[in-house]
C-alpha positions as CSV (number, residue, x, y, z in Angstrom):
1,X,-8.7,-5.9,26.1
2,X,-5.6,-6.5,28.7
3,X,-4.3,-10.1,28.7
4,X,-6.1,-10.8,32.2
5,X,-9.6,-10.7,30.9
6,X,-8.6,-12.1,27.6
7,X,-7.2,-15.6,30.0
8,X,-10.1,-15.3,31.6
9,X,-12.0,-15.3,29.2
10,X,-10.4,-18.3,27.8
11,X,-10.2,-20.2,30.4
12,X,-14.2,-20.7,31.3
13,X,-14.3,-21.4,27.2
14,X,-11.7,-24.4,27.3
15,X,-10.2,-22.0,25.4
16,X,-5.9,-22.8,27.2
17,X,-3.1,-21.6,25.0
18,X,0.8,-22.8,25.3
19,X,4.0,-23.2,23.8
20,X,5.4,-26.7,22.8
21,X,9.4,-27.2,21.7
22,X,10.4,-27.0,18.2
23,X,13.8,-28.4,17.7
24,X,15.7,-25.8,20.8
25,X,12.6,-22.7,19.3
26,X,9.0,-22.4,20.4
27,X,6.1,-22.4,18.5
28,X,2.6,-22.1,20.4
29,X,0.1,-23.8,20.3
30,X,-4.0,-23.5,21.5
31,X,-6.6,-26.0,22.3
32,X,-10.4,-26.2,23.2
33,X,-11.5,-28.4,26.0
34,X,-8.2,-30.4,26.1
35,X,-7.9,-31.3,22.5
36,X,-5.3,-29.9,20.5
37,X,-6.5,-27.3,17.7
38,X,-3.2,-25.2,16.4
39,X,0.1,-25.1,16.3
40,X,1.1,-21.5,15.7
41,X,3.9,-22.3,11.7
42,X,6.2,-18.5,13.8
43,X,8.9,-20.4,15.6
44,X,9.6,-17.4,18.3
45,X,14.1,-17.7,19.2
46,X,13.0,-16.2,23.5
47,X,11.1,-15.8,26.2
48,X,10.0,-12.6,25.2
49,X,8.8,-13.4,22.2
50,X,6.6,-16.2,23.5
51,X,4.7,-14.4,25.8
52,X,3.8,-11.6,23.5
53,X,2.6,-14.2,21.6
54,X,1.1,-16.2,23.6
55,X,-0.3,-12.6,24.5
56,X,-1.3,-11.8,21.4
57,X,-3.4,-15.2,20.7
58,X,-5.2,-15.0,24.0
59,X,-6.5,-11.1,23.2
60,X,-7.3,-12.9,19.9
61,X,-9.0,-16.1,20.7
62,X,-11.3,-14.6,23.2
63,X,-12.3,-11.4,21.6
64,X,-13.5,-14.3,19.1
65,X,-14.9,-16.4,21.4
66,X,-16.7,-13.0,22.5
67,X,-17.9,-12.0,18.9
């Protein structure tokens, strides 16, 4: 599944994935219909890691939603 398809599926189902500040670094969190659901524990160092983690999270959640 492409990232565009995954994001579209997530948005249609009220799921949003975003980075949150954790000290001087970031973690990935997602919300369902505006309510925070999960904040992942992995600490991300830079914008490249954030982009990769967000892509993987969108694809995972889209696949989970479609099942």
